[in-house]
C-alpha positions in Angstrom: 211.3 -51.4 159.9 212.4 -55.1 160.2 212.3 -56.8 156.8 210.0 -56.6 153.8 210.1 -58.8 150.7 208.8 -57.5 147.4 208.4 -59.8 144.4 207.0 -58.2 141.2 206.8 -59.1 137.5 209.5 -57.4 135.5 208.3 -54.7 133.3 209.8 -53.5 130.0 212.4 -50.8 130.8 210.4 -48.2 128.9 207.5 -48.6 131.3 209.8 -47.9 134.3 210.9 -44.4 133.1 208.6 -42.6 135.5 209.6 -44.7 138.5 213.4 -44.2 138.4 215.9 -41.3 138.1 217.2 -40.0 134.9 220.6 -41.1 135.8 219.3 -44.7 136.2 217.8 -44.5 132.7 221.1 -43.3 131.3 223.0 -46.1 133.0 220.5 -48.7 131.9 220.8 -47.5 128.3 224.4 -48.8 128.3 223.3 -52.4 128.9 223.2 -54.6 125.9 220.1 -56.6 126.7 216.6 -55.6 127.5 216.5 -58.2 130.3 219.4 -56.5 132.1 217.9 -53.0 131.6 214.5 -54.3 133.0 216.1 -56.0 136.0 218.3 -53.0 136.9 215.5 -50.5 136.6 212.9 -52.8 138.2 214.7 -53.2 141.5 215.5 -49.5 141.7 211.8 -48.6 141.0 210.8 -50.8 144.0 213.4 -49.3 146.3 212.5 -45.8 145.3 208.8 -46.5 145.8 209.4 -47.9 149.3 212.1 -45.6 150.6 211.6 -42.4 148.5 213.3 -41.1 145.4 215.6 -38.8 147.5 217.8 -41.7 148.5 221.0 -42.5 146.6 221.6 -46.1 145.5 225.1 -47.5 145.0 227.2 -50.6 145.4 229.5 -51.8 148.2 233.1 -53.0 147.7 231.8 -56.5 146.7 229.3 -55.2 144.2 226.2 -55.5 146.5 223.5 -52.8 146.3 223.4 -50.2 149.1 221.6 -47.1 150.1 224.4 -44.7 150.2 225.1 -43.0 153.5 222.5 -45.2 155.4 223.9 -48.0 157.5 220.5 -48.5 159.1 218.9 -49.7 155.8 220.0 -52.8 153.9 218.8 -54.1 150.6 219.1 -57.2 148.6 218.1 -57.7 145.0 217.7 -60.4 142.4 215.8 -61.1 139.2 214.9 -64.0 137.1 213.7 -63.9 133.5 210.3 -62.5 134.5 210.4 -61.4 138.1 212.4 -59.1 140.4 212.8 -59.7 144.1 213.9 -57.0 146.6 214.3 -57.3 150.3 214.6 -54.2 152.4 215.7 -54.6 156.0 217.1 -52.9 159.1 219.7 -55.7 159.2 222.0 -57.3 156.6 219.9 -59.2 154.1 220.1 -61.0 150.7 217.7 -62.6 148.2 217.8 -64.8 145.1 215.1 -65.7 142.7 215.3 -68.4 140.0 212.9 -70.1 137.6 212.1 -73.5 139.0 212.2 -75.1 135.6 215.7 -74.0 134.9 217.9 -77.0 134.1 220.3 -77.3 137.1 221.3 -80.9 136.1 224.5 -80.0 134.4 225.8 -77.8 137.3 224.3 -79.7 140.3 227.6 -81.5 141.2 229.3 -78.0 141.2 227.1 -76.6 144.0 225.7 -79.6 145.9 227.6 -82.3 147.6 226.2 -85.9 147.6 225.2 -85.3 151.3 223.4 -82.1 150.4 221.7 -83.8 147.4 220.2 -86.4 149.8 218.5 -83.8 152.0 215.3 -83.6 150.0 213.6 -85.5 147.1 211.3 -82.5 146.5 211.3 -81.5 142.8 212.0 -77.9 143.6 215.1 -78.7 145.7 217.7 -78.1 143.0 216.3 -74.6 142.4 215.9 -73.9 146.1 219.4 -75.0 146.9 220.8 -72.9 144.1 218.9 -69.9 145.5 220.1 -70.6 149.0 223.7 -70.8 148.0 223.4 -67.6 146.0 221.6 -65.9 149.0 224.4 -67.1 151.4 227.0 -65.7 149.0 225.3 -62.4 148.7 224.8 -62.2 152.5 228.4 -63.1 153.4 230.3 -61.9 150.3 233.9 -61.9 151.6 235.5 -65.2 152.3 233.2 -67.2 150.0 234.7 -68.3 146.8 233.2 -71.7 146.0 229.5 -72.7 146.1 230.4 -76.3 147.0 233.2 -76.0 149.5 232.6 -72.6 151.3 229.0 -73.1 152.1 226.7 -76.0 152.9 222.9 -76.6 152.9 222.3 -78.3 156.3 218.5 -78.6 156.4 215.4 -77.9 154.2 211.7 -77.8 155.1 209.5 -77.1 152.2 206.3 -77.3 154.3 207.7 -74.7 156.8 209.3 -72.6 154.0 212.8 -72.6 155.5 216.3 -73.7 154.3 219.3 -73.6 156.6 222.9 -73.2 155.4 226.3 -73.0 156.9 228.5 -70.1 155.7 231.1 -67.8 157.2 231.3 -69.9 160.4 227.5 -69.7 161.2 224.2 -71.3 160.4 221.9 -69.0 158.5 218.2 -69.7 158.5 216.7 -68.5 155.2 213.1 -68.3 154.2 211.8 -69.6 150.9 208.7 -69.4 148.9 207.4 -70.2 145.5 206.2 -67.3 143.3 204.5 -68.6 140.1 207.2 -70.5 138.3 210.0 -69.1 140.5 211.5 -70.0 143.8 212.7 -67.2 146.1 215.1 -67.6 149.0 215.9 -64.7 151.3 217.3 -63.7 154.7 217.1 -60.4 156.6 
């Protein structure tokens, strides 16, 4: 299988009814916002389409999505205001998507050290670095408590579409790409 990345526009939750299970619709109805319902049903619709509706989706002990009873299939999910991103892989994986125009200025010092900030003058770097840290967190999960001290961005190459980070005692090479007004960073 290796890895496949799917990035799709979020649809209103009502348009996803035929693509998900009844139990998914019932769970989504409990969410207070349409955005949350749409994101929840959107990633499930992609996974069912790609892997079949006979699989069972659940969450691991850290809250990450899993295909229940299948240690040979890994999934990572994320959504922004208007897109959903899903990575399906035969090895551990993770993904994050964010709108590039999101204002990261007020939180920048909380997730990037001065050394990390100096890695790139690219205007998309704050969003890419945020996505990279979120991806590293989702990938490693345990032992990561702080976006600033527990993980580091060590290299970024916008032309090559890669961003490297250090987390859980190893360097993790992540891929990144721009999708309309969003940046996506993923590994797996």
